[in-house]
PQR file of N, CA, C, O and H, with PARSE charges and radii, in Angstrom:
ATOM      1  N   MET A   1       0.940  17.131  14.950 -0.4000 1.5000
ATOM      2  CA  MET A   1       0.279  15.843  14.993 -0.0000 2.0000
ATOM      3  C   MET A   1      -0.800  15.733  13.913  0.5500 1.7000
ATOM      4  O   MET A   1      -1.075  14.646  13.405 -0.5500 1.4000
ATOM      5  N   GLN A   2      -1.399  16.859  13.576 -0.4000 1.5000
ATOM      6  CA  GLN A   2      -2.467  16.837  12.582 -0.0000 2.0000
ATOM      7  C   GLN A   2      -1.916  16.463  11.199  0.5500 1.7000
ATOM      8  O   GLN A   2      -2.588  15.772  10.432 -0.5500 1.4000
ATOM      9  H   GLN A   2      -1.176  17.742  13.989  0.4000 1.0000
ATOM     10  N   ILE A   3      -0.714  16.911  10.882 -0.4000 1.5000
ATOM     11  CA  ILE A   3      -0.106  16.569   9.596 -0.0000 2.0000
ATOM     12  C   ILE A   3       0.160  15.069   9.530  0.5500 1.7000
ATOM     13  O   ILE A   3      -0.099  14.430   8.511 -0.5500 1.4000
ATOM     14  H   ILE A   3      -0.168  17.472  11.505  0.4000 1.0000
ATOM     15  N   TYR A   4       0.677  14.512  10.621 -0.4000 1.5000
ATOM     16  CA  TYR A   4       0.938  13.069  10.685 -0.0000 2.0000
ATOM     17  C   TYR A   4      -0.360  12.287  10.467  0.5500 1.7000
ATOM     18  O   TYR A   4      -0.382  11.315   9.712 -0.5500 1.4000
ATOM     19  H   TYR A   4       0.887  15.031  11.450  0.4000 1.0000
ATOM     20  N   ASN A   5      -1.421  12.707  11.119 -0.4000 1.5000
ATOM     21  CA  ASN A   5      -2.702  12.015  10.988 -0.0000 2.0000
ATOM     22  C   ASN A   5      -3.210  12.052   9.555  0.5500 1.7000
ATOM     23  O   ASN A   5      -3.735  11.054   9.062 -0.5500 1.4000
ATOM     24  H   ASN A   5      -1.403  13.497  11.732  0.4000 1.0000
ATOM     25  N   LYS A   6      -3.063  13.178   8.884 -0.4000 1.5000
ATOM     26  CA  LYS A   6      -3.507  13.277   7.487 -0.0000 2.0000
ATOM     27  C   LYS A   6      -2.657  12.400   6.572  0.5500 1.7000
ATOM     28  O   LYS A   6      -3.171  11.779   5.642 -0.5500 1.4000
ATOM     29  H   LYS A   6      -2.637  13.989   9.285  0.4000 1.0000
ATOM     30  N   ILE A   7      -1.348  12.354   6.843 -0.4000 1.5000
ATOM     31  CA  ILE A   7      -0.470  11.508   6.034 -0.0000 2.0000
ATOM     32  C   ILE A   7      -0.849  10.039   6.210  0.5500 1.7000
ATOM     33  O   ILE A   7      -0.941   9.300   5.230 -0.5500 1.4000
ATOM     34  H   ILE A   7      -0.931  12.859   7.599  0.4000 1.0000
ATOM     35  N   MET A   8      -1.065   9.619   7.440 -0.4000 1.5000
ATOM     36  CA  MET A   8      -1.416   8.230   7.698 -0.0000 2.0000
ATOM     37  C   MET A   8      -2.792   7.880   7.137  0.5500 1.7000
ATOM     38  O   MET A   8      -3.012   6.765   6.665 -0.5500 1.4000
ATOM     39  H   MET A   8      -0.990  10.219   8.237  0.4000 1.0000
ATOM     40  N   GLN A   9      -3.700   8.824   7.191 -0.4000 1.5000
ATOM     41  CA  GLN A   9      -5.022   8.591   6.625 -0.0000 2.0000
ATOM     42  C   GLN A   9      -4.897   8.368   5.113  0.5500 1.7000
ATOM     43  O   GLN A   9      -5.523   7.463   4.560 -0.5500 1.4000
ATOM     44  H   GLN A   9      -3.521   9.730   7.575  0.4000 1.0000
ATOM     45  N   GLY A  10      -4.095   9.187   4.458 -0.4000 1.5000
ATOM     46  CA  GLY A  10      -3.859   9.012   3.023 -0.0000 2.0000
ATOM     47  C   GLY A  10      -3.144   7.713   2.714  0.5500 1.7000
ATOM     48  O   GLY A  10      -3.446   7.050   1.722 -0.5500 1.4000
ATOM     49  H   GLY A  10      -3.586   9.922   4.907  0.4000 1.0000
ATOM     50  N   PHE A  11      -2.187   7.344   3.573 -0.4000 1.5000
ATOM     51  CA  PHE A  11      -1.462   6.089   3.373 -0.0000 2.0000
ATOM     52  C   PHE A  11      -2.414   4.908   3.364  0.5500 1.7000
ATOM     53  O   PHE A  11      -2.334   4.059   2.476 -0.5500 1.4000
ATOM     54  H   PHE A  11      -1.942   7.882   4.379  0.4000 1.0000
ATOM     55  N   TRP A  12      -3.326   4.839   4.347 -0.4000 1.5000
ATOM     56  CA  TRP A  12      -4.225   3.686   4.426 -0.0000 2.0000
ATOM     57  C   TRP A  12      -5.176   3.631   3.238  0.5500 1.7000
ATOM     58  O   TRP A  12      -5.516   2.547   2.765 -0.5500 1.4000
ATOM     59  H   TRP A  12      -3.391   5.529   5.068  0.4000 1.0000
ATOM     60  N   LEU A  13      -5.609   4.790   2.754 -0.4000 1.5000
ATOM     61  CA  LEU A  13      -6.490   4.798   1.585 -0.0000 2.0000
ATOM     62  C   LEU A  13      -5.749   4.323   0.342  0.5500 1.7000
ATOM     63  O   LEU A  13      -6.262   3.490  -0.406 -0.5500 1.4000
ATOM     64  H   LEU A  13      -5.333   5.671   3.138  0.4000 1.0000
ATOM     65  N   VAL A  14      -4.550   4.843   0.116 -0.4000 1.5000
ATOM     66  CA  VAL A  14      -3.761   4.448  -1.053 -0.0000 2.0000
ATOM     67  C   VAL A  14      -3.370   2.973  -0.952  0.5500 1.7000
ATOM     68  O   VAL A  14      -3.415   2.252  -1.948 -0.5500 1.4000
ATOM     69  H   VAL A  14      -4.133   5.519   0.723  0.4000 1.0000
ATOM     70  N   PHE A  15      -2.988   2.524   0.237 -0.4000 1.5000
ATOM     71  CA  PHE A  15      -2.613   1.128   0.443 -0.0000 2.0000
ATOM     72  C   PHE A  15      -3.774   0.198   0.108  0.5500 1.7000
ATOM     73  O   PHE A  15      -3.588  -0.814  -0.567 -0.5500 1.4000
ATOM     74  H   PHE A  15      -2.951   3.110   1.047  0.4000 1.0000
ATOM     75  N   SER A  16      -4.965   0.541   0.578 -0.4000 1.5000
ATOM     76  CA  SER A  16      -6.114  -0.332   0.311 -0.0000 2.0000
ATOM     77  C   SER A  16      -6.427  -0.398  -1.178  0.5500 1.7000
ATOM     78  O   SER A  16      -6.763  -1.464  -1.694 -0.5500 1.4000
ATOM     79  H   SER A  16      -5.116   1.364   1.127  0.4000 1.0000
ATOM     80  N   ILE A  17      -6.320   0.720  -1.866 -0.4000 1.5000
ATOM     81  CA  ILE A  17      -6.601   0.743  -3.303 -0.0000 2.0000
ATOM     82  C   ILE A  17      -5.562  -0.069  -4.075  0.5500 1.7000
ATOM     83  O   ILE A  17      -5.911  -0.875  -4.937 -0.5500 1.4000
ATOM     84  H   ILE A  17      -6.047   1.586  -1.447  0.4000 1.0000
ATOM     85  N   LEU A  18      -4.287   0.148  -3.760 -0.4000 1.5000
ATOM     86  CA  LEU A  18      -3.231  -0.570  -4.478 -0.0000 2.0000
ATOM     87  C   LEU A  18      -3.287  -2.077  -4.230  0.5500 1.7000
ATOM     88  O   LEU A  18      -3.098  -2.867  -5.155 -0.5500 1.4000
ATOM     89  H   LEU A  18      -4.003   0.803  -3.060  0.4000 1.0000
ATOM     90  N   VAL A  19      -3.543  -2.470  -2.999 -0.4000 1.5000
ATOM     91  CA  VAL A  19      -3.621  -3.901  -2.699 -0.0000 2.0000
ATOM     92  C   VAL A  19      -4.837  -4.524  -3.390  0.5500 1.7000
ATOM     93  O   VAL A  19      -4.758  -5.650  -3.883 -0.5500 1.4000
ATOM     94  H   VAL A  19      -3.696  -1.828  -2.248  0.4000 1.0000
ATOM     95  N   ALA A  20      -5.948  -3.809  -3.429 -0.4000 1.5000
ATOM     96  CA  ALA A  20      -7.134  -4.331  -4.117 -0.0000 2.0000
ATOM     97  C   ALA A  20      -6.865  -4.500  -5.609  0.5500 1.7000
ATOM     98  O   ALA A  20      -7.295  -5.483  -6.211 -0.5500 1.4000
ATOM     99  H   ALA A  20      -6.012  -2.895  -3.028  0.4000 1.0000
ATOM    100  N   ILE A  21      -6.163  -3.553  -6.199 -0.4000 1.5000
ATOM    101  CA  ILE A  21      -5.818  -3.663  -7.620 -0.0000 2.0000
ATOM    102  C   ILE A  21      -4.893  -4.852  -7.851  0.5500 1.7000
ATOM    103  O   ILE A  21      -5.081  -5.611  -8.802 -0.5500 1.4000
ATOM    104  H   ILE A  21      -5.813  -2.754  -5.710  0.4000 1.0000
ATOM    105  N   TYR A  22      -3.896  -5.017  -6.987 -0.4000 1.5000
ATOM    106  CA  TYR A  22      -2.955  -6.126  -7.131 -0.0000 2.0000
ATOM    107  C   TYR A  22      -3.662  -7.477  -6.993  0.5500 1.7000
ATOM    108  O   TYR A  22      -3.416  -8.396  -7.775 -0.5500 1.4000
ATOM    109  H   TYR A  22      -3.743  -4.401  -6.215  0.4000 1.0000
ATOM    110  N   ILE A  23      -4.534  -7.590  -6.000 -0.4000 1.5000
ATOM    111  CA  ILE A  23      -5.251  -8.852  -5.790 -0.0000 2.0000
ATOM    112  C   ILE A  23      -6.184  -9.135  -6.970  0.5500 1.7000
ATOM    113  O   ILE A  23      -6.328 -10.285  -7.387 -0.5500 1.4000
ATOM    114  H   ILE A  23      -4.734  -6.844  -5.365  0.4000 1.0000
ATOM    115  N   SER A  24      -6.806  -8.105  -7.499 -0.4000 1.5000
ATOM    116  CA  SER A  24      -7.671  -8.294  -8.668 -0.0000 2.0000
ATOM    117  C   SER A  24      -6.858  -8.752  -9.878  0.5500 1.7000
ATOM    118  O   SER A  24      -7.283  -9.636 -10.622 -0.5500 1.4000
ATOM    119  H   SER A  24      -6.689  -7.171  -7.161  0.4000 1.0000
ATOM    120  N   TYR A  25      -5.693  -8.148 -10.067 -0.4000 1.5000
ATOM    121  CA  TYR A  25      -4.816  -8.555 -11.171 -0.0000 2.0000
ATOM    122  C   TYR A  25      -4.422 -10.024 -11.031  0.5500 1.7000
ATOM    123  O   TYR A  25      -4.511 -10.801 -11.982 -0.5500 1.4000
ATOM    124  H   TYR A  25      -5.348  -7.430  -9.462  0.4000 1.0000
ATOM    125  N   LYS A  26      -3.984 -10.387  -9.820 -0.4000 1.5000
ATOM    126  CA  LYS A  26      -3.596 -11.781  -9.597 -0.0000 2.0000
ATOM    127  C   LYS A  26      -4.798 -12.713  -9.757  0.5500 1.7000
ATOM    128  O   LYS A  26      -4.654 -13.843 -10.223 -0.5500 1.4000
ATOM    129  H   LYS A  26      -3.912  -9.755  -9.048  0.4000 1.0000
ATOM    130  N   GLY A  27      -5.973 -12.239  -9.371 -0.4000 1.5000
ATOM    131  CA  GLY A  27      -7.176 -13.048  -9.538 -0.0000 2.0000
ATOM    132  C   GLY A  27      -7.492 -13.313 -10.992  0.5500 1.7000
ATOM    133  O   GLY A  27      -7.881 -14.423 -11.356 -0.5500 1.4000
ATOM    134  H   GLY A  27      -6.090 -11.321  -8.993  0.4000 1.0000
ATOM    135  N   PHE A  28      -7.328 -12.298 -11.829 -0.4000 1.5000
ATOM    136  CA  PHE A  28      -7.585 -12.480 -13.253 -0.0000 2.0000
ATOM    137  C   PHE A  28      -6.538 -13.375 -13.908  0.5500 1.7000
ATOM    138  O   PHE A  28      -6.859 -14.157 -14.803 -0.5500 1.4000
ATOM    139  H   PHE A  28      -7.012 -11.396 -11.533  0.4000 1.0000
ATOM    140  N   THR A  29      -5.286 -13.263 -13.464 -0.4000 1.5000
ATOM    141  CA  THR A  29      -4.223 -14.034 -14.115 -0.0000 2.0000
ATOM    142  C   THR A  29      -4.115 -15.461 -13.593  0.5500 1.7000
ATOM    143  O   THR A  29      -3.815 -16.376 -14.360 -0.5500 1.4000
ATOM    144  H   THR A  29      -5.025 -12.628 -12.737  0.4000 1.0000
ATOM    145  N   GLU A  30      -4.358 -15.667 -12.286 -0.4000 1.5000
ATOM    146  CA  GLU A  30      -4.162 -16.997 -11.704 -0.0000 2.0000
ATOM    147  C   GLU A  30      -5.455 -17.670 -11.258  0.5500 1.7000
ATOM    148  O   GLU A  30      -5.451 -18.842 -10.883 -0.5500 1.4000
ATOM    149  H   GLU A  30      -4.603 -14.924 -11.663  0.4000 1.0000
ATOM    150  N   GLY A  31      -6.542 -16.941 -11.299 -0.4000 1.5000
ATOM    151  CA  GLY A  31      -7.821 -17.503 -10.885 -0.0000 2.0000
ATOM    152  C   GLY A  31      -8.267 -16.952  -9.537  0.5500 1.7000
ATOM    153  O   GLY A  31      -7.493 -16.894  -8.581 -0.5500 1.4000
ATOM    154  H   GLY A  31      -6.545 -15.988 -11.604  0.4000 1.0000
ATOM    155  N   PHE A  32      -9.519 -16.555  -9.484 -0.4000 1.5000
ATOM    156  CA  PHE A  32     -10.029 -15.925  -8.260 -0.0000 2.0000
ATOM    157  C   PHE A  32     -10.199 -16.906  -7.111  0.5500 1.7000
ATOM    158  O   PHE A  32     -10.220 -16.498  -5.949 -0.5500 1.4000
ATOM    159  H   PHE A  32     -10.148 -16.603 -10.260  0.4000 1.0000
ATOM    160  N   SER A  33     -10.318 -18.172  -7.412 -0.4000 1.5000
ATOM    161  CA  SER A  33     -10.494 -19.136  -6.327 -0.0000 2.0000
ATOM    162  C   SER A  33      -9.281 -19.136  -5.393  0.5500 1.7000
ATOM    163  O   SER A  33      -9.410 -19.430  -4.205 -0.5500 1.4000
ATOM    164  H   SER A  33     -10.300 -18.504  -8.356  0.4000 1.0000
ATOM    165  N   LYS A  34      -8.126 -18.812  -5.923 -0.4000 1.5000
ATOM    166  CA  LYS A  34      -6.904 -18.770  -5.112 -0.0000 2.0000
ATOM    167  C   LYS A  34      -6.750 -17.445  -4.378  0.5500 1.7000
ATOM    168  O   LYS A  34      -6.209 -17.425  -3.273 -0.5500 1.4000
ATOM    169  H   LYS A  34      -8.022 -18.573  -6.888  0.4000 1.0000
ATOM    170  N   TRP A  35      -7.208 -16.338  -4.956 -0.4000 1.5000
ATOM    171  CA  TRP A  35      -6.926 -15.007  -4.427 -0.0000 2.0000
ATOM    172  C   TRP A  35      -8.097 -14.329  -3.734  0.5500 1.7000
ATOM    173  O   TRP A  35      -7.905 -13.277  -3.124 -0.5500 1.4000
ATOM    174  H   TRP A  35      -7.648 -16.354  -5.854  0.4000 1.0000
ATOM    175  N   VAL A  36      -9.282 -14.876  -3.799 -0.4000 1.5000
ATOM    176  CA  VAL A  36     -10.445 -14.204  -3.222 -0.0000 2.0000
ATOM    177  C   VAL A  36     -10.320 -14.036  -1.700  0.5500 1.7000
ATOM    178  O   VAL A  36     -10.867 -13.085  -1.142 -0.5500 1.4000
ATOM    179  H   VAL A  36      -9.438 -15.730  -4.294  0.4000 1.0000
ATOM    180  N   GLY A  37      -9.630 -14.918  -1.045 -0.4000 1.5000
ATOM    181  CA  GLY A  37      -9.461 -14.830   0.401 -0.0000 2.0000
ATOM    182  C   GLY A  37      -8.605 -13.665   0.853  0.5500 1.7000
ATOM    183  O   GLY A  37      -8.657 -13.265   2.015 -0.5500 1.4000
ATOM    184  H   GLY A  37      -9.185 -15.691  -1.499  0.4000 1.0000
ATOM    185  N   TYR A  38      -7.820 -13.121  -0.059 -0.4000 1.5000
ATOM    186  CA  TYR A  38      -6.940 -12.008   0.288 -0.0000 2.0000
ATOM    187  C   TYR A  38      -7.625 -10.648   0.260  0.5500 1.7000
ATOM    188  O   TYR A  38      -7.017  -9.642   0.625 -0.5500 1.4000
ATOM    189  H   TYR A  38      -7.779 -13.446  -1.004  0.4000 1.0000
ATOM    190  N   TYR A  39      -8.871 -10.607  -0.164 -0.4000 1.5000
ATOM    191  CA  TYR A  39      -9.582  -9.334  -0.210 -0.0000 2.0000
ATOM    192  C   TYR A  39      -9.865  -8.765   1.183  0.5500 1.7000
ATOM    193  O   TYR A  39     -10.275  -7.611   1.303 -0.5500 1.4000
ATOM    194  H   TYR A  39      -9.365 -11.425  -0.460  0.4000 1.0000
ATOM    195  N   PHE A  40      -9.653  -9.556   2.228 -0.4000 1.5000
ATOM    196  CA  PHE A  40      -9.841  -9.015   3.574 -0.0000 2.0000
ATOM    197  C   PHE A  40      -8.758  -7.979   3.901  0.5500 1.7000
ATOM    198  O   PHE A  40      -8.979  -7.111   4.746 -0.5500 1.4000
ATOM    199  H   PHE A  40      -9.320 -10.494   2.130  0.4000 1.0000
ATOM    200  N   ILE A  41      -7.602  -8.054   3.251 -0.4000 1.5000
ATOM    201  CA  ILE A  41      -6.514  -7.105   3.535 -0.0000 2.0000
ATOM    202  C   ILE A  41      -6.904  -5.685   3.127  0.5500 1.7000
ATOM    203  O   ILE A  41      -6.809  -4.783   3.959 -0.5500 1.4000
ATOM    204  H   ILE A  41      -7.422  -8.758   2.565  0.4000 1.0000
ATOM    205  N   PRO A  42      -7.343  -5.440   1.874 -0.5600 1.5000
ATOM    206  CA  PRO A  42      -7.761  -4.075   1.558  0.2800 2.0000
ATOM    207  C   PRO A  42      -9.025  -3.665   2.315  0.5500 1.7000
ATOM    208  O   PRO A  42      -9.228  -2.481   2.584 -0.5500 1.4000
ATOM    209  N   ALA A  43      -9.871  -4.632   2.659 -0.4000 1.5000
ATOM    210  CA  ALA A  43     -11.061  -4.296   3.446 -0.0000 2.0000
ATOM    211  C   ALA A  43     -10.660  -3.796   4.834  0.5500 1.7000
ATOM    212  O   ALA A  43     -11.232  -2.830   5.338 -0.5500 1.4000
ATOM    213  H   ALA A  43      -9.706  -5.594   2.440  0.4000 1.0000
ATOM    214  N   MET A  44      -9.686  -4.452   5.442 -0.4000 1.5000
ATOM    215  CA  MET A  44      -9.212  -4.020   6.757 -0.0000 2.0000
ATOM    216  C   MET A  44      -8.506  -2.668   6.669  0.5500 1.7000
ATOM    217  O   MET A  44      -8.678  -1.820   7.544 -0.5500 1.4000
ATOM    218  H   MET A  44      -9.222  -5.237   5.032  0.4000 1.0000
ATOM    219  N   ALA A  45      -7.714  -2.465   5.615 -0.4000 1.5000
ATOM    220  CA  ALA A  45      -7.041  -1.177   5.440 -0.0000 2.0000
ATOM    221  C   ALA A  45      -8.061  -0.067   5.227  0.5500 1.7000
ATOM    222  O   ALA A  45      -7.880   1.042   5.728 -0.5500 1.4000
ATOM    223  H   ALA A  45      -7.574  -3.154   4.904  0.4000 1.0000
ATOM    224  N   LEU A  46      -9.123  -0.349   4.497 -0.4000 1.5000
ATOM    225  CA  LEU A  46     -10.182   0.639   4.302 -0.0000 2.0000
ATOM    226  C   LEU A  46     -10.913   0.921   5.610  0.5500 1.7000
ATOM    227  O   LEU A  46     -11.322   2.054   5.864 -0.5500 1.4000
ATOM    228  H   LEU A  46      -9.271  -1.251   4.090  0.4000 1.0000
ATOM    229  N   ALA A  47     -11.075  -0.101   6.434 -0.4000 1.5000
ATOM    230  CA  ALA A  47     -11.694   0.098   7.747 -0.0000 2.0000
ATOM    231  C   ALA A  47     -10.806   0.961   8.637  0.5500 1.7000
ATOM    232  O   ALA A  47     -11.310   1.813   9.369 -0.5500 1.4000
ATOM    233  H   ALA A  47     -10.742  -1.022   6.227  0.4000 1.0000
ATOM    234  N   VAL A  48      -9.505   0.756   8.587 -0.4000 1.5000
ATOM    235  CA  VAL A  48      -8.578   1.594   9.365 -0.0000 2.0000
ATOM    236  C   VAL A  48      -8.670   3.034   8.886  0.5500 1.7000
ATOM    237  O   VAL A  48      -8.688   3.956   9.702 -0.5500 1.4000
ATOM    238  H   VAL A  48      -9.095   0.064   7.992  0.4000 1.0000
ATOM    239  N   TRP A  49      -8.730   3.242   7.572 -0.4000 1.5000
ATOM    240  CA  TRP A  49      -8.876   4.593   7.027 -0.0000 2.0000
ATOM    241  C   TRP A  49     -10.164   5.251   7.522  0.5500 1.7000
ATOM    242  O   TRP A  49     -10.159   6.419   7.911 -0.5500 1.4000
ATOM    243  H   TRP A  49      -8.716   2.493   6.909  0.4000 1.0000
ATOM    244  N   ALA A  50     -11.257   4.505   7.507 -0.4000 1.5000
ATOM    245  CA  ALA A  50     -12.544   5.063   7.935 -0.0000 2.0000
ATOM    246  C   ALA A  50     -12.536   5.404   9.418  0.5500 1.7000
ATOM    247  O   ALA A  50     -13.070   6.439   9.817 -0.5500 1.4000
ATOM    248  H   ALA A  50     -11.261   3.556   7.191  0.4000 1.0000
ATOM    249  N   VAL A  51     -11.944   4.556  10.230 -0.4000 1.5000
ATOM    250  CA  VAL A  51     -11.880   4.831  11.667 -0.0000 2.0000
ATOM    251  C   VAL A  51     -10.994   6.043  11.940  0.5500 1.7000
ATOM    252  O   VAL A  51     -11.336   6.884  12.772 -0.5500 1.4000
ATOM    253  H   VAL A  51     -11.511   3.715   9.905  0.4000 1.0000
ATOM    254  N   ARG A  52      -9.872   6.139  11.254 -0.4000 1.5000
ATOM    255  CA  ARG A  52      -8.989   7.297  11.444 -0.0000 2.0000
ATOM    256  C   ARG A  52      -9.711   8.580  11.037  0.5500 1.7000
ATOM    257  O   ARG A  52      -9.608   9.597  11.722 -0.5500 1.4000
ATOM    258  H   ARG A  52      -9.595   5.456  10.579  0.4000 1.0000
ATOM    259  N   ARG A  53     -10.434   8.534   9.936 -0.4000 1.5000
ATOM    260  CA  ARG A  53     -11.159   9.721   9.473 -0.0000 2.0000
ATOM    261  C   ARG A  53     -12.233  10.123  10.481  0.5500 1.7000
ATOM    262  O   ARG A  53     -12.385  11.303  10.796 -0.5500 1.4000
ATOM    263  H   ARG A  53     -10.518   7.708   9.378  0.4000 1.0000
ATOM    264  N   TRP A  54     -12.971   9.146  10.980 -0.4000 1.5000
ATOM    265  CA  TRP A  54     -14.019   9.416  11.959 -0.0000 2.0000
ATOM    266  C   TRP A  54     -13.423   9.991  13.240  0.5500 1.7000
ATOM    267  O   TRP A  54     -13.968  10.937  13.809 -0.5500 1.4000
ATOM    268  H   TRP A  54     -12.848   8.187  10.724  0.4000 1.0000
ATOM    269  N   MET A  55     -12.311   9.425  13.695 -0.4000 1.5000
ATOM    270  CA  MET A  55     -11.676   9.901  14.921 -0.0000 2.0000
ATOM    271  C   MET A  55     -11.090  11.296  14.743  0.5500 1.7000
ATOM    272  O   MET A  55     -11.123  12.101  15.674 -0.5500 1.4000
ATOM    273  H   MET A  55     -11.868   8.656  13.233  0.4000 1.0000
ATOM    274  N   MET A  56     -10.554  11.595  13.563 -0.4000 1.5000
ATOM    275  CA  MET A  56     -10.023  12.944  13.324 -0.0000 2.0000
ATOM    276  C   MET A  56     -11.129  13.986  13.379  0.5500 1.7000
ATOM    277  O   MET A  56     -10.966  15.043  13.988 -0.5500 1.4000
ATOM    278  H   MET A  56     -10.526  10.942  12.806  0.4000 1.0000
ATOM    279  N   LYS A  57     -12.253  13.687  12.742 -0.4000 1.5000
ATOM    280  CA  LYS A  57     -13.379  14.626  12.786 -0.0000 2.0000
ATOM    281  C   LYS A  57     -13.893  14.787  14.209  0.5500 1.7000
ATOM    282  O   LYS A  57     -14.232  15.892  14.630 -0.5500 1.4000
ATOM    283  H   LYS A  57     -12.386  12.829  12.247  0.4000 1.0000
ATOM    284  N   ARG A  58     -13.950  13.690  14.943 -0.4000 1.5000
ATOM    285  CA  ARG A  58     -14.402  13.736  16.331 -0.0000 2.0000
ATOM    286  C   ARG A  58     -13.437  14.568  17.179  0.5500 1.7000
ATOM    287  O   ARG A  58     -13.873  15.358  18.016 -0.5500 1.4000
ATOM    288  H   ARG A  58     -13.674  12.792  14.600  0.4000 1.0000
ATOM    289  N   MET A  59     -12.142  14.398  16.971 -0.4000 1.5000
ATOM    290  CA  MET A  59     -11.146  15.153  17.714 -0.0000 2.0000
ATOM    291  C   MET A  59     -11.238  16.643  17.404  0.5500 1.7000
ATOM    292  O   MET A  59     -11.138  17.470  18.310 -0.5500 1.4000
ATOM    293  H   MET A  59     -11.787  13.757  16.291  0.4000 1.0000
ATOM    294  N   GLU A  60     -11.429  16.994  16.130 -0.4000 1.5000
ATOM    295  CA  GLU A  60     -11.546  18.395  15.749 -0.0000 2.0000
ATOM    296  C   GLU A  60     -12.770  19.038  16.399  0.5500 1.7000
ATOM    297  O   GLU A  60     -12.696  20.174  16.866 -0.5500 1.4000
ATOM    298  H   GLU A  60     -11.511  16.323  15.393  0.4000 1.0000
ATOM    299  N   LYS A  61     -13.887  18.326  16.432 -0.4000 1.5000
ATOM    300  CA  LYS A  61     -15.085  18.855  17.084 -0.0000 2.0000
ATOM    301  C   LYS A  61     -14.860  19.037  18.580  0.5500 1.7000
ATOM    302  O   LYS A  61     -15.313  20.020  19.167 -0.5500 1.4000
ATOM    303  H   LYS A  61     -13.948  17.403  16.052  0.4000 1.0000
ATOM    304  N   HIS A  62     -14.161  18.086  19.191 -0.4000 1.5000
ATOM    305  CA  HIS A  62     -13.899  18.188  20.623 -0.0000 2.0000
ATOM    306  C   HIS A  62     -12.947  19.346  20.919  0.5500 1.7000
ATOM    307  O   HIS A  62     -13.133  20.045  21.915 -0.5500 1.4000
ATOM    308  H   HIS A  62     -13.793  17.288  18.714  0.4000 1.0000
ATOM    309  N   GLN A  63     -11.946  19.564  20.091 -0.4000 1.5000
ATOM    310  CA  GLN A  63     -11.037  20.683  20.294 -0.0000 2.0000
ATOM    311  C   GLN A  63     -11.772  22.009  20.148  0.5500 1.7000
ATOM    312  O   GLN A  63     -11.513  22.947  20.902 -0.5500 1.4000
ATOM    313  H   GLN A  63     -11.795  18.996  19.282  0.4000 1.0000
ATOM    314  N   GLU A  64     -12.673  22.094  19.196 -0.4000 1.5000
ATOM    315  CA  GLU A  64     -13.482  23.308  19.029 -0.0000 2.0000
ATOM    316  C   GLU A  64     -14.362  23.532  20.253  0.5500 1.7000
ATOM    317  O   GLU A  64     -14.503  24.665  20.713 -0.5500 1.4000
ATOM    318  H   GLU A  64     -12.883  21.332  18.583  0.4000 1.0000
ATOM    319  N   PHE A  65     -14.953  22.468  20.783 -0.4000 1.5000
ATOM    320  CA  PHE A  65     -15.765  22.565  21.991 -0.0000 2.0000
ATOM    321  C   PHE A  65     -14.930  23.068  23.164  0.5500 1.7000
ATOM    322  O   PHE A  65     -15.382  23.917  23.932 -0.5500 1.4000
ATOM    323  H   PHE A  65     -14.838  21.547  20.409  0.4000 1.0000
ATOM    324  N   LEU A  66     -13.716  22.547  23.304 -0.4000 1.5000
ATOM    325  CA  LEU A  66     -12.848  22.994  24.391 -0.0000 2.0000
ATOM    326  C   LEU A  66     -12.455  24.455  24.225  0.5500 1.7000
ATOM    327  O   LEU A  66     -12.368  25.182  25.215 -0.5500 1.4000
ATOM    328  H   LEU A  66     -13.349  21.857  22.681  0.4000 1.0000
ATOM    329  N   ARG A  67     -12.215  24.901  22.988 -0.4000 1.5000
ATOM    330  CA  ARG A  67     -11.903  26.309  22.730 -0.0000 2.0000
ATOM    331  C   ARG A  67     -13.075  27.202  23.123  0.5500 1.7000
ATOM    332  O   ARG A  67     -12.889  28.261  23.723 -0.5500 1.4000
ATOM    333  H   ARG A  67     -12.286  24.310  22.184  0.4000 1.0000
ATOM    334  N   GLN A  68     -14.276  26.765  22.779 -0.4000 1.5000
ATOM    335  CA  GLN A  68     -15.448  27.556  23.153 -0.0000 2.0000
ATOM    336  C   GLN A  68     -15.636  27.599  24.659  0.5500 1.7000
ATOM    337  O   GLN A  68     -16.033  28.626  25.208 -0.5500 1.4000
ATOM    338  H   GLN A  68     -14.426  25.905  22.291  0.4000 1.0000
ATOM    339  N   GLN A  69     -15.352  26.494  25.328 -0.4000 1.5000
ATOM    340  CA  GLN A  69     -15.442  26.464  26.791 -0.0000 2.0000
ATOM    341  C   GLN A  69     -14.421  27.404  27.401  0.5500 1.7000
ATOM    342  O   GLN A  69     -14.722  28.090  28.378 -0.5500 1.4000
ATOM    343  H   GLN A  69     -15.029  25.659  24.882  0.4000 1.0000
ATOM    344  N   GLN A  70     -13.219  27.450  26.846 -0.4000 1.5000
ATOM    345  CA  GLN A  70     -12.162  28.311  27.356 -0.0000 2.0000
ATOM    346  C   GLN A  70     -12.500  29.777  27.142  0.5500 1.7000
ATOM    347  O   GLN A  70     -12.231  30.603  28.014 -0.5500 1.4000
ATOM    348  H   GLN A  70     -12.974  26.893  26.052  0.4000 1.0000
ATOM    349  N   GLU A  71     -13.082  30.115  26.003 -0.4000 1.5000
ATOM    350  CA  GLU A  71     -13.462  31.494  25.711 -0.0000 2.0000
ATOM    351  C   GLU A  71     -14.610  31.952  26.587  0.5500 1.7000
ATOM    352  O   GLU A  71     -14.709  33.134  26.916 -0.5500 1.4000
ATOM    353  H   GLU A  71     -13.300  29.444  25.295  0.4000 1.0000
ATOM    354  N   GLY A  72     -15.469  31.037  26.964 -0.4000 1.5000
ATOM    355  CA  GLY A  72     -16.631  31.371  27.782 -0.0000 2.0000
ATOM    356  C   GLY A  72     -16.266  31.708  29.225  0.5500 1.7000
ATOM    357  O   GLY A  72     -17.034  32.391  29.903 -0.5500 1.4000
ATOM    358  H   GLY A  72     -15.388  30.077  26.697  0.4000 1.0000
ATOM    359  N   LYS A  73     -15.140  31.257  29.699 -0.4000 1.5000
ATOM    360  CA  LYS A  73     -14.749  31.501  31.096 -0.0000 2.0000
ATOM    361  C   LYS A  73     -14.206  32.855  31.322  0.5500 1.7000
ATOM    362  O   LYS A  73     -13.839  33.194  32.447 -0.5500 1.4000
ATOM    363  H   LYS A  73     -14.517  30.702  29.148  0.4000 1.0000
TER
END
């Protein structure tokens, strides 16, 4: 499961970067007034990446805590 989580975390980061680049390109070529509203998509993808990263670190700390509890018994 940890490999899947790392792959998905990387996917959301790469997706947000690529979409931001694409929207910026379209903004320069067709005008930002038309494309500025689409910047919420990479912002949301970046938020998903940040939440996944935070939850992974939280899960790892909790698993370590459980291991220490198990060793203490």
